[in-house]
N, C-alpha and C positions, 0 to 999 in steps of 0.2 A: 504493500500500500504506500502510495506517495502522500506525504503530509503537506497540505497546502499552508505554507507560512506566509504566503502573499495573497493578494486578491481577497483580503478579508473585508467583506462589505461593511460600510460605515454604519448601516442600520440593520438590525435584525428584523426580518420579515417572516413571521410564522406562517402566513398564508402560502408563500411559495416554497417553504422549507418542509412543512410537516407531511404533506401528501407524498413528496419525493422520498423523504427518509422512510416513511412507513412502507412504501412499495419496495424499497431496497431491502428492508428487513424481511419482508415476506418472501421476496424473490430469492434471497440468500438462505432462507430456511432457518433464520435465527430463532424463530418461535417454536420450531418443530421439536417435539420431545423425542428422546431416544432411550430405549431400554439399555441401561449401562449398569451391569451388576457390580462394577467397581465403585459406583457412586450411590449415595442415598437418594431416594426419590422424594420429591416434594410436589404434592398434587392439590390443585384446586379445581373443582367443577363449578362452572358459572351457574348462578341461579338463572335458569333459562327464561329470558324475557318472552312475553307473548308475541306471536307473529303479528297480532293486530297493533302492537305498540310502536310508539316513537320514543326516542331517548328523552327522558325527563331528568330533573336534577337528582332524584333518588337513584336512578340508574347510574348517573355520572359519578355520584359519591361511591356507590357500591362497587363499581368496576374500577374506579381509581384506587380504592383500597386494595382490591385484589391484585391489580397490576403492580402496585408498590411492593407487595409481598412477593410476588412471583419474580420480579426483576431483582429484588434483593437476594432471594434464595438462588436464583440463576447465577448471580455474581459470586455467591458464596461457594459455588461448586456443586450444588445439588443438580440432579437430573430433574428438571422441572417440567410439569405439564399443567397448563391452564386450559381446560377443555371447554370449548364453546358449544353453544346450541340454542335452540329456541323451543318454546312450548306451544302446542297446538291450541290450547285455551278454548275448550269446547264451546262454552256458552258465548264468550266474547266474539269468537270467530263466526259462529253460526249467526249471531245477530248481525254482524257486518255483511255476511252473504245475503241474508234475508232483506236487509236494507237495500243492497245493490239490486236484487231481483225486483224489489218493489218499484224501483225507478223504471224498470222495464215493463211493469204491469203484470208481473208473474209472481206466484207464490211458490214455496218449496214443494207443496203438494201437487202443484201443476206439473212440476218437473219430474217428481218421483225421486226416490232415494238415490239411485245410481247416477242420474243426470245431475242431481243436486251436488253429490260428492265430486263429480267431475268439475263442476263449476268452482267448488271449494278448493280443490287442488290447483286449479288455474289461478284463483285469487292468491293462494299461498305462494305460488311461483312468482307472481307479479309484485306482491306487496310484502311477503313474509321476510324478505332479506333486507328490508329498509333499516331495521334497527341494528343489524349486524354491520351494515355499512357505516352507520353512525358510531358504533363502538370502535371502528377503525380510526375515525377522526379523533377520538379521545386518546388514541395511542395504545390501546389495549393489546398486549403482546400474547394474544390467544393463538393456540395451535390450530390454525384453520384447516389443516389436513385431517383433523379428527372431528370436524364439526358434526353435531348430531341434531336430530329433531325427534321430539317425543312420540311422533307417529311414524318414524322411519321403520324399515323392515326389522332391524335388530331390536329396537325398543318394543315393537309389537310382539315379537317372539318372546321377549322377557315378560311382558304383561300377561300374555296367554299362559305362560308357564307358571307364573305366580298365582293367577286366578285358579287354575286347575289344581295346583298344589294345596292352596288354602281350602278349596272346596272339598278336596279328598280328605283333608284333616278335620273337616267339620267346622272350619273357621270362616267359611263363606256360606251363607244360606239365603234362601228366598222366602220372604214372608210378608204378611200384612202388618204394617206398623204405622205409627204416626210419623210423618216426615215433615220437614220444612218445605212447603210448596210455594214456588214463585208463580203467581198467576200471569205475570207478564212474559217471563222466559218460558213458561209452561213446562217446568221441570222440577224434580225434587232437588233439594240442596242438603249438603251435610251441615252439621252444627257449626263447623268452622267457617262456612260460607254465609252465615247470618250475622249481620252487624246490628247491634242493639243501640237504640237511642231513645231518649226520653221524649215522648210525644204527648201533647195535650189530649185528653179524652174525658170520658165520663163514667161514673158508676150509675147504672140504671137499677134502681131497687124495684124488684118485681115480686109478686106473690102468686103462688099456684094453689088452687083449691084442692082440699082433701075430698076424695070420692065419698059420696053419701054423708057429707058432714058440712057444717057451717065454718069449719076451721080452714085456715090458709097457712102455708109455710112460706116464709119470706127470705130472700137472698139478694145479693147484688152481683151484677155481671158487667164486664166491659165490652162484651160481644153479644148483644141480644139476638142477632140474626142466627147464632148457632143454637138457640133454644129449640129450634125446630128439629134438631137432631138429638135432643136430650133423651136418654133412656133410663134415667134415675135421678133422684135427689139424695145426697148423702149427708149424714150427720155423724158426730162422734158417738161411739157406742156408750160412753160414760157421761154424755151430756144429758143431765136430768130434765132439761127443758123439752127434749124431743124423744125420750125413751118410749113414750106412749104412742109415738107415731111410727116407730120402726116396724116395717112390714106392711104398713098401710099403703094404699094406692092413691096417687095423685092424678088429676086430669091435666094433661099438658095443654095449655091454652092455644088457641088459634088452629091447632090440628086435632084437638080432642082425642089424643092418644093416651092410654093409661100407662103410667110409669110408677115403679115402686119407690118407697123411701127405704134406703139401705143404711147400714151402720158400717163405717170404715175409719180406721185410725188416721188415715191421711188427712181428715178434716181437722183444721185448727179451730177449736171451739172458742178461742179467745178473739178470733178475727171476725169482725162484722157480726152477723147474726149466728154464726156457727153452722151455717147451711151452705152447701155447695151443689150447684147443678152439675150433673155428670153427662158429658157429651163425648163418648169414646172416640167418635170419628174425627173430632176437631180439637183435641187437647191432649198433650202427651201424658199428663198426670191422670186425666180422666180415662185414657186408654188403659193404663195400668189398673185403675180401680175396676174398670169394666172387665178386664181379664180375670181379676180375682173373684168377681161376682157373676161371671158368665152372662154379662149383659149383651144385648144385641148392639150392632154397630150400624148407626143410621147416618149416612153421609148425605148432607143436604146442599153442599156447594160443589159446583163443577170445577174442572181443572182451570178454566179461564176466569174464575171468580164470580160466575153467575150462579143463581140458585137453580137446583134441579127439580125434577118432578116430585120428589119427596118433600119439597118445601111447600107443596100445595099451591095456593093462589099466588104465591110469590115467585113461582117458577119463571125463569128467564130474566129476572131483575138482577142487576149488579148487586154484589153483597152489601155495598154501602147504601144503595137506594132501598134495598130490602130492609136494612136496619131502620131507616127512617119510617117506613110504612109499618113495620112490626111494632115499633115504639108507639106510634100514633094509634094503632089498633088496640094495643094493651091499655093505653090511656083511656080510650073510649069504653073499654070493658071494665074500667075501674081497677085494673090489675097493676098499673104503674103507680108506685107509691111516691117516689121522688127521683130526681136526677141531680147528681152533684158532680162538679168538676173533679177530675182525677188525672194527674200526670203519671204516666207509667212507662216502663221500658218496653219498647215494641221492636220486634225483629224485622229487619229489612234485608232484601237481597243485596249481596255485596256487588253485584254487577249493575242492576238497573235501579236499585234503591227503592223498589216498590215494597209495600208491606207484605211480609211473608204470612201465608195462611197455614197453620198447623192442620194437616189433613191426613187421613188414613189412606194408604195406598199400598199396592203390592210392589215391593222393591227388593233389590239385592243388598245385603248387609255383610260387613266384616265384623266378626265377633271380637271385640277389642280387649277384653280383660286379659286373656292369655298372652296377647301380644304386648300389652302395655306394661305388665309386671317386669319382665326382663329389661325392657327399655328404661324404666324408672331406675332399676338397680344399676344399670350401666352408667348412668349419670351420677348416681350417688357414689359409685365406686371410682369416679374420676376417669373412666375409660374415655368419656367425652367431657370436655370442660367448656363451660360457657364463659366468655369474656365480654363484659364484666360478669362475675359469678352470680350477682343478684338475679340475673335473668333465668337461672335455673328454677326459681320459684314459680315463674309463669309456666314453665315446662311441667313441673310437678303438679301444679294446680290443674292443668288441663288433663294430664295423663291419669291422675288419681281419681278424677271425676268423669272420666270419659264414658260416653255411651257408644253403643254399636254404631259403626260408620255406614251410613247409607251411601253406596257407591254407584248406584244406577242413575242415569240421567235420561230424560225423555228427549233426546236430541239425535241428530244423524251424524254430526261431525265429531269424531272421536274414536276410541278403541271400542269396537262393537263387542258386546258381552259374548264370550265363547260358550254359549249355551243354546241347545236346540231342543225343540219340543216335538215329540212324535204325535202326529195328528190322529193316529189310529188308537194308540193305547195310552197316550198322555205321559209317557216316560220323558224325563229330563236328561239330556246327554250333555255333559260338560267335558270338553275335549280341546287339546291344543290344536289338533288337526280337524279340518271340516269333515264330519261324518257323512257317510253316504247312505247308511241304513240304520234302523233302530236295533240296538243290541238285545232288546227285550222281545220285540215281536217280529223283527226282521223286515218290517215295511220300509219303504224309501220316502214316505211322505213326512219329511222333516222341515221344520220352520225355525230359523234362527231368531233368538230374542231380538226385539227391535231396539232395545236401549243401548246406550254407550256407557262407558265407565267414567266416573268422576275424573276430571283432568288430573287431580292430585294423586290418583292411583298410579298413573305412569310416572309422574314427577317424583313419587316416593322411591322409585327404583333408580333414579338418575345417577347416583354415584357409582353404581356397578353395572347397570344396563348399558351405559355409554362406553364401558371398557370391554364389552363383548359378552358379558354374562347373558344367558346361562351357559354359553360355551366357555371352555377353559382356554383363555387367550393369554398371550405373553404380556399384553398391557394390563390385564386384570391381575395377573400374578405379581407384577412389578409395581404398579401405581395404586393398587388398592390394599388396605384402606387409604382413602385420601387423607390429606394432612389437615387442611383448614377449610372451613366453610365461612364465607362472609355474607351476612344477610341482615335485613332490618328486623327490629323486634316485633313488627306487626305480622310476621308470618311464622313465628315460632311454632304455633299449633297447626297452622295450615300445612306446613311443609317440613320443618326441622324434625318435629316429633315423629312424623310419618316415615321420614327417611331412616330415623334411628331404629324404630321397631321393624321396618321392612328389611333393613340390612341384617339385624340380629337374627330375624326369622330365616332369611334366605342365604346369608353369608356366614352366619355364626359369629359375627363380630360387628362392632360399631362402624359406621361409614366414614367417620372423620374423627380426628383427635381433638380439634379445637373448633369452637363456633364463635367467631368474632361478630359481635352484635353492634350495629350502628343505629343511630337515630334517624329521624326524618329531617329533610331539608325544608325549612320554613322560610317565609318571606321576611323582610326586614322588620316587620312588626310582630313576628313570632306566630303568624297564622299559617295553617296548613295550606300549601299551594293547591288550588282547585280551579276548575273551569268556571264554577259559579261565582267565585270571587274575582276571577280575571287577573289573578296575581301570579300565575305560573310564569316561569322564565325558561326559555328554550335554550338548552345547553349548546346547540349547534350555532345559534345566533351569537352566543357569547364566544364560542371558539372562533367563529368568523371575524369577530371584532378584536379579540384580545389574544387569541392563540390558546391551544389546548393546555399548554404548560401553566399558564396563568390561572385558568379555570381549575385545573387539578390541584394546584398548590392552595388556592383559596378555599377549596372544599375540605382540605385536610388540615392545614396549619391551625393549631390551637384547639382542634376538636378532640374530644375524649370518647372512648368506646361507650356505646349505649345511650349517649346523650344527643338530643336534637340540636341542630345548628341553624343559624340564620344566614340567609344568603344576602350579601351586600354587593352591589355593583362596585362600590368604592374599594372593597377588598380585592376584587379581581383586578381593578386598575392598579392597586398598590403592588400586586405581585406581577403584573405586566411590567411595571417600573423596575421591579427586582430583576426580572429577566433582562431588561435593557441594561441595568447596572452591571450584571455579569458579562453581558456581551461587550460593553464598552471597556470593561477592565481586561477582558480576554484579548480584545483587539489591541489595546495598549501594549500588552505583553508580547503578542505576536509581532507587532511592528518593531519592537525593540530587539527581536531576534536578529535583525539585520546588523546590530551593533556589537553582538557577542555570540559566539557559538554556544550551542546547548551541550555542555560537557559537565560531568560531575567534578566539582572542585575538591581540593584537599580540605579536610575538616578544619584545618587551622585557619582557613579563609572565612569560616562562618562567623558572622557578627552576632551581637546580642539580639538584634531584631530578627535575624534569620532563625536563631535557635528558639526565640520566643514563638514565632509563627509556626515552626515545626512542632514545638511542644504543645501549643494550643490545638493544632490540627490533630495531633496524636490523641489528646484528651477528648476532643469532639468526636473523633472516630470511635473511641471507647464508649462514650455516652450514647451516641446515636445508634450504634450497633446494639447496645443493651436495650434502648428504647424500642427498636424494631423487633427484637426478639420477644419483647413483652407486649407487643401490639400497641405501644404508645406512639403511634405514627404522627399524631398531631404535635407532640412534644418534640420528636425528632426533627420535624419540619422547621419548627421555630428555632431550634438550636442551630440548624444549618443556615437559616436566614440570618441570624445574628452574627454567626462566625463570618459568613461570606460578605455580608454588607458592611459590617462595622470593622471587624478585626482585619480581614484580608483587604477589602477594597479601600476603606476609609483610612486605615492605619498603615498596614504593611506596604501596600503599593506606593503610598505617599513617601514612606520612610526610605524605600529603595531608590527613589528618584535621585537622591544625593549621589549614589554610586553609579546608577545607570547613565548619568550625565557627566561622570568623571572621566579623566583621561587614563585611568588605571584599568587595563583590560581584564586583569584577574578579578578586580572588584566587580566589574560589569558581568563577567562570566558567572561569578558566584550568585549575584543578585538574580540573574536570568534563570539560573538552574533552580534556585529555591522558589522563584515565582512560578515557573512552569510546573515543577513537581507538586507544589502546594495547590495550584489551580487544578491540576490533573486529579489529585486525590479528592479535592472538594467536589469536582464534577462527578466523580464516581459515586460519592456519597449522596449527591443530589439527584443522580440519574433516575432512580426509581420514582421520584416525585415529579421531575421535569425532564422526561426522556428526550424530547426533540432538541431543545437548545443545547443540552449537554452533549448530545451526539454531534451536532453541527459544529460546536466549538472544538470537540475532540478531534475532528477531522482536520482542523487547522493547526493542531499542536504537534510538536516533535515528541516521540515516545522512546523510552529506553528499550522497549520490546517492540520492534517494528512489525511483529506478526499480529499485533492487536489491531484488527480491522474494524472493530466496532466497540464502543465503550461497554455495551451490554454484556459482552462475553469476557471482559477483563475481570481480574480477581478483585473482590471486595477488599478495601483497605483494612488492615489489622493494626491493633494497638501494639506498640513496642516499648519496652522499658528503656531501650537505648535512645529513644527519641524524647525522653522526659528530661527537660532542662529547667529545673526548678529555679536555679539561680538567675538564668536569663529571664524567666517569667517575672521574677520578683523585681529585677532591675527595670524591665520595660514597663511594668505596672507603675513604678514610681515615676519614671520619665513621662509616661502618658498622663498620669495624674497631674503633674506639673503643667504640661501643655494644656490640658483641659481647664485647669484653674485659670490660666492666663486668658484663654479664649472666653471663659465665662465672665471674667473681669471686663474684657473688652465689650462684651454684649451688655453687661450691667451698666457700664459707664459710657456707652456709646462712643467707644474709641475705635477708630478705623483700623482695619487689619494691616494697612500699609505703614502705620506709625510704629516705629521701633520703641521698645520700652526698656528702661533700665530696671534690673531686678537683682535683689539680694536674696539668695536662698540660704536660710539658716537651719542647720541640722545640729541641734543641741547634743544629740547622742553620738554624732560622728559616724553613725552606722551606714548612712547612705552617701557619704561624700564621694567615695570611689565610684559608686554606681552613677552618680550625677555627673561626675567629671567625665566618665567614659561616654555618657549620653549627651554631653554639652552640645555637640553638633546638631543633635535632633531638637533640643530645647531652643537653641538660638535660631534654627531655621523655622520650626513649626509653631513656636510661640512668638517668633519675630522679636527677640530680645537683643539688646546690646549692653555692653558692660556688665555681663552676667558674672556675679560674684557668688561662689559657693563657699560657705564658711561655717565653722563651728562656734563662732563668736558673733554676738550682735552689736559689737562695737562699731561705731561709725554709721549706724542706721539713722537717717534723718528723723527728727522729732515728729514731723507732720506726715510721715510715710503712710501709705495705704497698706493695711495688713490683711493678708489672705492666708488662712490656715489650710494646709494640704496634709491631712493626716497628722503625723508628728512633726512635719516640716512647717516652717513659717516663711512666707514670701513677703518681701517688703518692696514697695514701689514708691519712689519719691513722688509726692503728690503733684508737684509742679510739672512733672513729666507727663502726668495723666490728664491734667485739666488746664484749659485755657481759661483762667479765672475771669478775665474781662468778658470773654464771649459767653461764659456760663452765667455771669451776672446779668448780662443783657437778655439772655434767654429766660431766666427766672423772673426778671422784672416784667417781661412781656406776658408770661403766664399769670403773674400776679394781677396785672391789669385786666386780663380776660376774666379771671375768676372773680375779681371785684365787681366787674360790670354785670356778670351773670347773677351774682349774689344780690346786687341792688335791684335787678329786674324781678327776681323771684320775691324779694321782700316787698317790693312795690305792689305786686299782685296781691300778696296776702294782706297788705294794709288797706286794700280796696274792699270795703264792706259788701258792695254789690257782687263782686267776684266770689267772695267767700260764701255769701248766702245763696247765690243763684247757680254757681257752677256745680257740676256733678262732683260728688265727694271724691271720686277717683282723681280728678284733675287737681283738686285742692291738696290732696295727699301727695301728689307728684310734686307740686310746688314746695311743700314743706320738706320733702326729701331733698330737693335741690338746694334749699337753704342750708340744710345740714351738710350736704356734700361739699358745697363751695366754702362753707365756713371752715371745715376740716382741711380742705385743699389749701386755703390761704394760710392757715397755721403751719402746714408742712412746708410751703414755699418760703415763708418768712424764716423758718428755722434754717433752711438751706442757704438763704441769702446771708443770714447772720454768721453761719459757719464759714462761708467763703470769705466774708470780710475779715473774719478773725485770722484767716491764714494768709491774707494778702500783706 
C-alpha cells in the first residue's frame, strides 16, 4: 500500500468519502468472518429490522453500539462475525401489501392466497432491502455474505423442525382459549404484542333479576356489550350477603336467557358489590372460572368487532355502537343503576393501536412453564448476564408470570403452520415435510392449516437458525453460542426471553453470554419520537448533513447502558466540529512530513512533552480498553474526545511547533515521529466510534508496518508499563498549569495575547524549580512572558504586584505591566456615567405616582430591580476607581 502524504484535502468531506470507503471495505472482504480455530470467536447477531422499516434513531443507536463492539473485538484479534438480516414482520408487512392492493381496487381475497404471496415476495424484493442499504450508510461492518431473512429456506426449515419437535413433546397444542384479538388486523396477538395504556371509561352499574323473585343482584362492568355472552354471575363462597343466592337462577336481560349464580374464590368480595358477571368467551379470568364450573361459552362478537347473531337484535352493530344501545335499553328497563367515570388500563394492538378484544378462539399455543423454568435458572446462574443487571428483573417478572404463548396468526404472510387436517377422519398431521396421505386412514384429502406463526416464533431461533441449524455446520460449531446481544429494553419479553428459552430447549445452552441493554432515543424535550408528535429525526438526513461519524459519536458519547438519551442537533454539530478538528490536526502533521523523515528516534531525543503525551496516551489506552470491555462505551467516547481535542490537539501539537520550526533536524524528526505515532494510536482507539474519518486519515499516514492496508485490521493498542512516564507527566502538568493561569489572567483583565508580561514564579519549596527551568521555553512562548524569573525567594517582588496562586506556586505580575491606569480610569468613568444616568431614569419613574399606581406590577418591579442593580454597579465602579488612584 502506498501512503498518501501529499494531496491531503484542506477540508474533510464525509459525503464523498464515506460511500467510497464502505464499498472498498466490502469489496476487500474486511467484514467477512472466517472460521479460524487458532482465534477466539466473537459473535453478534443483529436484531433483524422489519422489511417494512426505514432506519430511525433507535436503529442508528442500536447498530452503532454493535458496530463499536465488533470493530473493537476485530482489532483485538478475535475472529468476529456480525451477522445481518431482516425480519418478515407478518402483521406489518401484510398491512403494507393490503394497502398497496387497495390502491389498485383489489383485496387479498380477490387475489387468493398464492397470488397474494407472490405479490408479497415482489414487494419484499423491491422494498425489503431499503433498511439494509441505510445500515451501510451508518458504517455498519456487517458480514453481508451471511445475510439472512427470517423466511428464507434455512430459517423455514428451522421453524418447521422446532414446531414439530415441540408438538411431539406435548409443548405445542391446539385448543380453544381466550386470546388477545385485534379486530383491525383480524388476528390473534400474544400477550407481548399488547400494549396497555390508561384510557378514560366508565363503570356501568347494572342489576339482573333473580328468577321467580323480586330480588336483583347488582354488579359493575366496563364492557356492557359483553353481557350478552354472560353464562353466570359469581360471588365468593364465604360472602354472607349472597350465600342464599348461590345456585339460584338469574334472567339475563335483553336476551332473556337463564344463567346460574355460582360461588368461586376468584371473586374479590371487598371490591365493589362483590359480584362478578362471568363471560367465558370474552374475558381470560372468566374463561378460567367457566372451565372450573363447566359453563357454556357464548361468543357474541365477530372477528371484525361487530356483534353476531347470538347478540340478538344487536347483530351487525359495531361493538361500541352496540354498547350505547345496550346501555340505553337497560336504562329504559330500569336495570341501569348508575354510571360513573373510571380510568383503567386497556390493551391495544402494538401494530395498529386499536383496542384489543379478549375473545375465545381456536389457536395454537406453546406450553410455557416447562420452557420458562430452565431459562429463568440460566439467568440466575449468570450463564447470560444483563447489562445493566437491573434489567434482569423485567426478565424474571415476565418469565415467572408467563402464560401459554399463542403462536397462530390469522394472516397469509409468514411461516405457515406445518399442520394438516384429514378431511375424511379428522386426524391432525404435524410434519416437517408436506404429507401426501393420512397416516391414520390412508386418504389423500388433506388440508393445511390456514394460519401462520407469530413473527417472534422464527425470531426466537435467530441466533442459531442463521448459523445453519438444524444442520450441523462449521459456522454453528464455531460462532455459537454468540457473545453479545445489543437491544432496547422494550423488547426484553418480546424477543430476548424467547431466544433464551428456545436456545436452551433446542441447543442445550444459552444463545449469548451478554445482553447489552440501551434506552430509547428521545427528542430534545425528552419525548418519545413519534409520527403523531412530528418530532422524529431521520438519521439519513443527519448523515447527509453532518456525516455518519458525527451522528454515531453523538449517539454514544456520554450515554450509559439502559438509560434513555436525548437527541440534540447541537450535539451532532459539536462532534462534526470534532471530526474537523482531527482532520485539521492530521493535515498539519502530514504537511510537516515534508520537513523531516518518519524515523524512530533515539530515546535520548525524547523531550518532557513527548514523554508526557506518550504516557497520557498509554493511560487513555488502558482506561478506554477497560471501559469497552465493561460496555461503558459512552465513557470511553468522552475520554477519547478529551484526550484528542485538549491534550493532543490543543497542547501537544502546539508544544511541538517550537521544534518543528527549528533548524535542528533531529529535533524535527523526533517531534514528527511522536506526532505520527500518537495520532496513529489515537485513530485506532477512535476507529470503532468514527470509522470513516479514521480510515481516511490512516491512508495518508506513514506506518511502521507497511502491510497494514486498513486501520480496521490493525492491532488494538495495548497499555505498556514502559510507556509510563510519571515524572514527565508531573513536570508538564505544572508547566501547563502555569500557562493556563496566565491565559486566565489575560481573559480576566482583558489583556491582549500579543502583550508580553513580566512574571515572577515563586516556589517556596524549591520542588518545582528544575521542572520550571526545563519548561521555560514553553512558558515564555505559550504564556507570552518576558523577564521570567523562577525563584525560591520572594525578595524583590513589587509591592503592588498582581498575585495569582497556581497550586503551591505563586505568580507575581507587576501591576503597571498589566494595566494602563489612565485608559482604565477613562473606561471606568464612562461606565460610571452610564450607570448614573440609568439609575436616575429608573428612580424618576418610581417617583412618578401615576406610573407606580397605573403601570402593571411587573413593570414596577422591573424598575425597582434596576435601581438596585445600578446602585450596586456604581458602588463597585467607585471602588475600582479608588483602587486605581491609590496605585497611581
